[in-house]
C-alpha positions, 0 to 999 in steps of 0.5 A: 756694734760688731763689724758684721752688723756695721756692714749689714746696716750700711748695705741696707742703707745703700739698698734703700737709698738707691731706690730713690734713683728709680724715677730720676733719669736726669743728671746735673751738668757737673755729673760727667766731670765728677764721675771722671774724678770719682774714678781716679785712685790718686785722691778722694773726691769731696762735694760741698754745697748748700743743703738741699740742692741735690748732693745726695742724689748726685752721690747716689748716681756716682755710687751706681756708676762706680758699683760702690756702696753708699751710706749716710754718716748721720744714719741713727744706727751708726751713731757713736761709731767712728768713721774709720771703723765703719770704713774698715769694716766695709773694706774688710768685707770687700767693699773698696769704693765707698760713698759717704753722705753728710760726712761733716756730721761725724767727729774727726772725719778729716783725720779718719779720712787721712788714715784711710787714704794713707793705709789704702783701705778704700777709695772714698767719695763724700759730700758735706756742708760748705764748711767741709771745704774750710776744714779740709783746706786747713788740714793735710787732707787737702793733699789727698782730696779734690773738693768740688763745689756744687752750685744750686740748680740754674734756671737751665738745669731746673728746666731740664730736670723738672720740666724736661726741656733741653737747652743749650749751655751758653756764655754771656758773650754768646747770649749777647751776640745771639739774643734775637735768635734765642729770644725767638726760639726759646721765648716761651720759657720766659713765663717760667721765671716766676715759677723759678723764683718760687721753686727754683734752685733746689730740686725738691718736688713742688708739692703742698708744703714746698716752702715749709720744706725750704724753711725746715732746710734753713733750720737744719742749716743753722742747727747742723751746718753752722754748728760746724763753724761755731757754737750755736745757741738760741741767741745765734739762731734768732740772729740768723733768722732775723738777718734772713728776714731782713734780707728777704723783706728788703729791696735791692740796696746796700745793708750797712753793718749798723743797720744789721746790728740794729736788727740783731741787737749787736755791735759792728764787730760782732756783726762782721764776724757773724756775716762771715760765718753765715756766708760760709753756709751759703745761705746768703750771698754778698755782692761787693762794689769792686775794690781790693781784698781789704777794701771789700771786707770793710765796705758795705755789700748788697745782700742776696739769697739763693732761690727759692729762699726769698719766696719761702721766707716772705710767704711765711710772713704772708708777704710778697717778695719784691720783684726787683730783688728777685730779678737782681737775685736771678742775675747775680746767682747766674753771673759773677759780678760786682755791684756799682755804687751809686750816689745822689749826684749820679745814677749808675747801672746795677752791676759790672761784669768785667768791663761791661755794665748791666742794669737789671729791671722790668720791661719799662727800664729806661736808659738813664743809667747809661748801662752797656746792657739792660737786662729786662723782663719779657722778650724785647731785644731792641737796642741794648736790651737782653731778656732776663731769662736768657741769663739763666742759660749760663750754667 
């Protein structure tokens, strides 16, 4: 393709995609900080994160604010053209600020960006799968790019963007201190928890076929994103979905390597390696009991999913997700924590955050676990209880 044709296609792509912003007024919490980074000329900006959580819209918003030009690296009409050649064509046409979506779909994208940086052809901002960060850190590009991680939309962000409800950003410490006032002021929102369980995390429109869209996204992750980390064949894809369904149908508990091995029909060593690769895509989140790095790697973990994967996977099997798992998933997706390993002799709380323990459960959760705080459904703030929905205001 001639340079003129490349520029024409990119500008068409840019114009088509910017139209997506016409009905989108809200921005993610991280937008301001990313905008500042995107204006820095000393380095490129890369945004990684789970597929489907809003990276494309965020990049388009940054494109508009910077008066730049946007294109997607997986555009069919740009297949077979090196990233370096596309950027060179745009640079020579006078476009100095270029925003590239799905950059990991281009072979040798990291080497091309290094050349563009060193030759000062243009200033680049880009998005990619979570594997982009791994490749960047292993190459010299790490000295030329700042990689920022975008998390799935929190309960607070989801309410603001999807329900037009403005809420304060609070630390866990503030929530504990002001729980009575917060429950009184924002108590009407606790009923939105069940909606968030089924539709939160991502920012798609919740129309007919919403969960089918989520399942399609998961399929894309295994076909496109996991393939960046390892070769994907039908056996790997089958193991991937068997693992997700095992987690989706489980109650909150540890899953041993042997249990997972039985499900996917593989040995312990294969399972340990496979789980590390899957974790890099962010489709699963493992929460460990506290220990040093080597102990953590060898220990069993509790396995969770991002929202709304559990609901989508269960619905596809005509099952209802376990509400206890959803509660714990909500907590661990908003708060960095370790789980507390229990035993037959001793009942313990669920999680530890720094030096405090937390038990997560329904309205009737009692004190037998002797937790410092009980995070519960509803609006009860008596004694050491904290309404669960307030945990969603932490980012």
